[in-house]
C-alpha positions, 0 to 999 in steps of 0.5 A, a space after each residue: 575950579 576945573 582942571 584947566 585952573 592950573 594956577 589956581 589949583 597950584 595956590 590951593 595945593 600950596 595951601 593945603 599941603 605946605 609941607 610936600 615937595 611937589 617933585 616928589 608927589 606922583 600923579 596918582 595922588 596929585 589927580 586925588 590931591 586936586 579931586 579932593 580940593 574945595 571948590 574943584 568941580 570938574 570930571 575926573 576923566 578930564 585930566 591927562 598927564 600934560 595937566 598933571 605935569 602942569 599942575 606940578 610946575 605951577 605947584 613948583 613956582 608957586 613955592 618959588 
């Protein structure tokens, strides 16, 4: 997975952290959690606030 795999990341986060409300997660933690996902293989510096916002939005949508 790469930073651009927004929907795949959201699915993985939903499975890995089922008790977490995505709206309560700060971007520092979100970035760390994405980097720790199995199969994630992208450079840590290739992520910015817009990507994290998109991941958070997709994660919220995944829960609905």
